[in-house]
Structure formats: structure tokens, C-alpha cells
NUTIFI-478631 format. One record per residue (C-alpha): residue in three letters; x, y, z. Coordinates in nm, 4 decimals. Each point is the difference from the previous one (the first is absolute). Last residue first. Layout:
# NUTIFI-478631
+-----+----------+----------+----------+
!  aa !        X !        Y !        Z !
+-----+----------+----------+----------+
! ALA !        X !        Y !        Z !
...
+-----+----------+----------+----------+
***
This chain:
# NUTIFI-478631
+-----+----------+----------+----------+
!  aa !        X !        Y !        Z !
+-----+----------+----------+----------+
! ASP ! -12.6789 !  -9.1977 ! -11.7157 !
! GLY !  -0.2510 !  -0.2595 !   0.1127 !
! ASN !  -0.0646 !  -0.1203 !   0.3524 !
! SER !  -0.0952 !  -0.3636 !  -0.0134 !
! GLU !  -0.3618 !  -0.1063 !   0.0267 !
! ASN !  -0.0644 !  -0.2385 !   0.2840 !
! GLY !  -0.2752 !   0.1970 !   0.1667 !
! GLY !  -0.0643 !   0.2180 !  -0.3021 !
! GLY !  -0.3552 !   0.0931 !   0.0710 !
! GLY !  -0.1115 !   0.3293 !   0.1504 !
! THR !  -0.0026 !   0.3476 !  -0.1515 !
! ASN !   0.1400 !   0.1464 !   0.3196 !
! GLY !  -0.1173 !   0.3486 !   0.0669 !
! GLY !   0.0712 !   0.3485 !  -0.1197 !
! GLY !   0.0371 !   0.1111 !  -0.3600 !
! GLY !   0.0531 !   0.3708 !   0.0520 !
! THR !   0.2461 !   0.2209 !  -0.1848 !
! ASN !   0.0840 !   0.2136 !   0.3007 !
! GLY !   0.2011 !   0.3047 !  -0.0924 !
! GLY !   0.1842 !   0.0713 !  -0.3223 !
! GLN !  -0.1866 !   0.2071 !  -0.2619 !
! ASN !   0.2630 !  -0.0223 !  -0.2688 !
! GLY !  -0.0584 !   0.2829 !  -0.2425 !
! GLY !  -0.3141 !   0.1188 !  -0.1772 !
! SER !  -0.3605 !   0.0449 !   0.1323 !
! PRO !  -0.1149 !   0.0600 !  -0.3590 !
! ASN !   0.1615 !  -0.3241 !  -0.1226 !
! ASN !   0.1302 !   0.0638 !  -0.3534 !
! PRO !   0.3594 !   0.0110 !   0.1302 !
! ASN !  -0.0419 !  -0.3576 !   0.1329 !
! ASP !   0.2069 !  -0.0352 !   0.3188 !
! ALA !  -0.3066 !  -0.0328 !   0.2223 !
! GLU !  -0.1597 !  -0.2572 !  -0.2322 !
! ALA !   0.3170 !  -0.2084 !  -0.0177 !
! LEU !   0.0364 !   0.0159 !   0.3780 !
! GLN !  -0.3649 !  -0.1004 !   0.0519 !
! GLY !   0.0379 !  -0.2914 !  -0.2414 !
! ALA !   0.3167 !  -0.1168 !   0.1751 !
! PHE !  -0.1824 !   0.0100 !   0.3348 !
! THR !  -0.2946 !  -0.1961 !  -0.1356 !
! GLU !   0.2311 !  -0.2617 !  -0.1507 !
! ALA !   0.2096 !  -0.0106 !   0.3206 !
! ASN !  -0.3085 !  -0.0755 !   0.2109 !
! VAL !   0.0797 !   0.1654 !   0.3333 !
! PHE !   0.0056 !  -0.1769 !   0.3365 !
! GLU !   0.0642 !   0.2035 !   0.3158 !
! ALA !   0.2362 !  -0.1719 !   0.2388 !
! LYS !   0.0509 !  -0.0322 !   0.3765 !
! LYS !  -0.2766 !  -0.2558 !   0.0540 !
! ILE !   0.1650 !  -0.2368 !  -0.2498 !
! PHE !   0.3094 !  -0.0127 !   0.2240 !
! GLU !  -0.2045 !  -0.1385 !   0.2912 !
! ARG !  -0.1266 !  -0.3148 !  -0.1756 !
! SER !   0.3270 !  -0.0504 !  -0.1854 !
! SER !   0.2137 !   0.0262 !   0.3130 !
! ILE !   0.1565 !   0.3405 !   0.0550 !
! ASN !  -0.0512 !   0.0103 !   0.3756 !
! THR !   0.2250 !   0.2641 !   0.1546 !
! GLU !  -0.1786 !   0.0770 !   0.3265 !
! ALA !  -0.1546 !  -0.3457 !   0.0550 !
! GLU !   0.3013 !  -0.2066 !  -0.1089 !
! GLN !  -0.0753 !  -0.1737 !  -0.3285 !
! ASP !   0.3222 !   0.0695 !  -0.1865 !
! PRO !  -0.0129 !  -0.1203 !  -0.3592 !
! LEU !   0.1421 !  -0.3444 !  -0.0886 !
! PHE !   0.2511 !   0.0113 !  -0.2836 !
! ARG !   0.1390 !  -0.2900 !  -0.2002 !
! ILE !   0.3261 !  -0.0554 !  -0.1855 !
! HIS !  -0.0266 !  -0.3194 !  -0.2018 !
! LEU !   0.2604 !  -0.2731 !  -0.0550 !
! ALA !  -0.0896 !  -0.1978 !  -0.3112 !
! LYS !  -0.0366 !  -0.3439 !  -0.1644 !
! LEU !   0.1590 !  -0.2257 !   0.2576 !
! ASN !   0.0143 !  -0.3726 !  -0.0741 !
! LYS !   0.3059 !  -0.0513 !  -0.2219 !
! GLN !   0.2499 !   0.2556 !   0.1343 !
! PRO !  -0.1429 !  -0.0198 !   0.3529 !
! SER !   0.0486 !  -0.3777 !   0.0094 !
! PHE !  -0.2508 !  -0.2567 !   0.1238 !
! ASP !   0.0752 !  -0.3641 !  -0.0823 !
! GLU !   0.0883 !  -0.0947 !   0.3581 !
! LYS !  -0.3492 !   0.1055 !   0.1172 !
! LYS !  -0.1525 !  -0.2374 !  -0.2544 !
! ILE !  -0.2323 !   0.0668 !  -0.2970 !
! ALA !   0.1107 !   0.3626 !  -0.0273 !
! GLY !  -0.2661 !   0.2609 !  -0.0750 !
! GLY !  -0.2720 !  -0.0220 !  -0.2629 !
! PRO !  -0.0035 !   0.3621 !  -0.1066 !
! GLU !   0.3294 !   0.1865 !   0.0479 !
! ASN !   0.0165 !   0.1603 !   0.3418 !
! GLU !  -0.0501 !   0.3678 !   0.0798 !
! LEU !   0.1870 !   0.1170 !   0.3059 !
! THR !  -0.0976 !   0.2937 !   0.2208 !
! THR !   0.1984 !   0.3017 !   0.1146 !
! PHE !  -0.0689 !   0.2744 !   0.2529 !
! PHE !  -0.0691 !   0.3746 !   0.0229 !
! ILE !  -0.2060 !   0.1105 !   0.2978 !
! GLY !  -0.2166 !   0.3092 !   0.0304 !
! LEU !  -0.0196 !   0.3777 !  -0.0292 !
! GLY !  -0.0511 !   0.1578 !   0.3440 !
! ASP !   0.3106 !  -0.1692 !   0.1375 !
! ILE !   0.2148 !  -0.1404 !  -0.2798 !
! LYS !   0.0315 !  -0.3713 !   0.0710 !
! VAL !   0.2677 !  -0.1950 !  -0.1869 !
! ARG !  -0.0251 !  -0.3785 !  -0.0029 !
! LYS !   0.3250 !  -0.1942 !  -0.0019 !
! SER !   0.1019 !  -0.2983 !  -0.2108 !
! SER !   0.3421 !   0.1491 !  -0.0817 !
! LEU !  -0.1125 !   0.0852 !  -0.3555 !
! LEU !  -0.2716 !   0.2148 !   0.1598 !
! MET !   0.2640 !   0.1793 !   0.2113 !
! GLU !   0.2221 !   0.0760 !  -0.3008 !
! LEU !  -0.2992 !   0.1115 !  -0.2080 !
! LEU !  -0.1074 !   0.2429 !   0.2734 !
! CYS !   0.3597 !   0.1198 !   0.0375 !
! SER !   0.0243 !   0.0863 !  -0.3710 !
! ARG !  -0.3337 !   0.1791 !  -0.0012 !
! PHE !   0.0603 !   0.1850 !   0.3269 !
! LYS !   0.3394 !   0.1192 !  -0.1270 !
! GLU !  -0.1660 !   0.1371 !  -0.3129 !
! LEU !  -0.2691 !   0.1697 !   0.2078 !
! VAL !   0.2597 !   0.1527 !   0.2339 !
! GLY !   0.2046 !   0.1302 !  -0.2932 !
! PHE !  -0.3061 !   0.1483 !  -0.1684 !
! VAL !  -0.0955 !   0.1782 !   0.3248 !
! VAL !   0.3498 !   0.1491 !   0.0171 !
! ASP !  -0.0140 !   0.1079 !  -0.3651 !
! PRO !  -0.3498 !   0.1484 !   0.0414 !
! THR !   0.1320 !   0.2240 !   0.2772 !
! TYR !  -0.0811 !  -0.0801 !   0.3613 !
! ILE !  -0.1745 !   0.2449 !   0.2321 !
! SER !  -0.3291 !  -0.1413 !  -0.1266 !
! GLY !  -0.2880 !   0.2396 !  -0.0503 !
! HIS !  -0.1921 !  -0.2370 !  -0.2231 !
! GLU !   0.1985 !   0.0926 !  -0.3114 !
! ALA !   0.2840 !  -0.2327 !   0.1050 !
! ILE !  -0.2392 !  -0.2958 !  -0.0111 !
! HIS !  -0.1059 !   0.0894 !  -0.3561 !
! ASN !   0.3579 !   0.0445 !  -0.1150 !
! ALA !   0.0921 !  -0.3392 !   0.1467 !
! MET !  -0.3028 !  -0.1550 !  -0.1740 !
! LYS !   0.1110 !   0.1518 !  -0.3310 !
! ARG !   0.3541 !  -0.1376 !   0.0455 !
! THR !  -0.1222 !  -0.3455 !   0.1023 !
! ASN !  -0.2241 !  -0.0323 !  -0.3048 !
! LEU !  -0.3580 !   0.1206 !   0.0102 !
! THR !  -0.2335 !  -0.1892 !  -0.2310 !
! GLU !  -0.2736 !   0.2255 !  -0.1368 !
! THR !  -0.3746 !   0.0237 !  -0.0579 !
! THR !  -0.0965 !  -0.3433 !   0.1256 !
! LYS !  -0.3228 !  -0.1645 !  -0.1043 !
! SER !  -0.1644 !  -0.2435 !   0.2404 !
! ARG !  -0.2327 !  -0.2557 !  -0.1521 !
! ALA !  -0.3731 !   0.0133 !   0.0576 !
! PHE !  -0.2180 !  -0.2909 !  -0.0991 !
! TRP !  -0.2807 !  -0.0553 !  -0.2500 !
! LYS !  -0.1910 !  -0.3249 !  -0.0501 !
! GLY !  -0.0215 !  -0.1629 !  -0.3452 !
! TYR !   0.1251 !  -0.3383 !   0.1159 !
! ILE !  -0.0104 !  -0.0287 !   0.3824 !
! LYS !  -0.0521 !  -0.3744 !   0.0160 !
! SER !   0.2843 !  -0.0259 !  -0.2532 !
! ASN !  -0.0230 !  -0.2273 !  -0.3041 !
! LYS !   0.0199 !   0.2849 !  -0.2574 !
! THR !   0.2742 !   0.2074 !   0.1658 !
! ASN !  -0.0913 !   0.3536 !  -0.1070 !
! ASN !  -0.0167 !   0.1604 !   0.3442 !
! GLN !  -0.0703 !   0.3683 !  -0.0633 !
! LYS !   0.2434 !   0.2664 !   0.1079 !
! LEU !  -0.0806 !   0.3279 !   0.1752 !
! LEU !   0.2899 !   0.2364 !   0.0508 !
! TYR !   0.1126 !   0.1300 !   0.3356 !
! PHE !   0.1649 !   0.3052 !   0.1466 !
! ILE !   0.0669 !   0.0238 !   0.3733 !
! LYS !  -0.0203 !   0.3564 !   0.1237 !
! ALA !   0.1357 !   0.0819 !   0.3438 !
! MET !  -0.2227 !   0.2140 !   0.2228 !
+-----+----------+----------+----------+
***
């Protein structure tokens, strides 16, 4: 099962209703660039070399942006839909005639909606069922202990490092690093 690392963070906002409560934040171990992702895909028994996969991914990226900037949605079956949304400046235009994109628009966002088809559902509520949660602090401590030359068991033990279950909270907490 996939391992999702998390760190526990305490809410330190004094006037918050949830002040002092603890929440999990996801902790990534690496960011794969296009080249690394192409290599990874090619390692999965693909008949295509990493360079071919890289080329397809690069073309996908440029075409995705082209379609989004043409007011189109892009659905990747089994993955989800990419689309854009507008963020307006606070307050808006007083009259319809006064609205101008240069003055009243703050940002153009790229959004993603996961596929929710029965056989490929990766919505948040289904995706969480596919993961094993591991406290990154606990995992890091176990690695340090296993790599310690004074540790009688010696070496990196590997294997399952435990930590199952959702620690709760964090409904509106953003995902950290």
C-alpha cells in the first residue's frame, strides 16, 4: 500500500476556535520533475524509452495549457478534469460597464477535479482508502535509529514502518510541504 507521510502541527492562532488542537499536514519526500516521471513510467514495463515518454509528457503539458487558455476543459479518463477559474479583485465593479479584466481580475487559476467514475474513483473520500498513513517524525526516528552504528540490530531495516490510521482534524488545513 502507498505510504502518505504526515507531520503533526498545532494551531497557534490565538482567536481560533481550534486553538491548541493538532492536525496532520502531508509531508512529501520528493518532487518528481518531468524527466524523473518519464523514467518512472518507462520502468513500468513500457515499450517506450524514457526519452519518448518525456516527449509525450512535455507535449501534453504544452497542449493542456493551450486548451485551458482556449476556455476548454481537459478530461483525462481515469484521472480527472483540468479547468480554469477566475479570481476577482475584492469589491467588484460598481456597474457592468465599469468592469475590465485588467482592473477587476486578480488571477486565473488552473483547477483539477479528480475522476469519480466507479472503477477509477480518485475523489478525496476514495483516495484516502488507498493510502497508509505514516508519521514522518516517527519514520525519520526509526531510520536514524536503524542507521546508527551503535544500534545492535544495525543497518536500515526497511519494511513496514507502521503508523496506520487517520489522525483526524485538519478539515480546512492546507497541505504543507
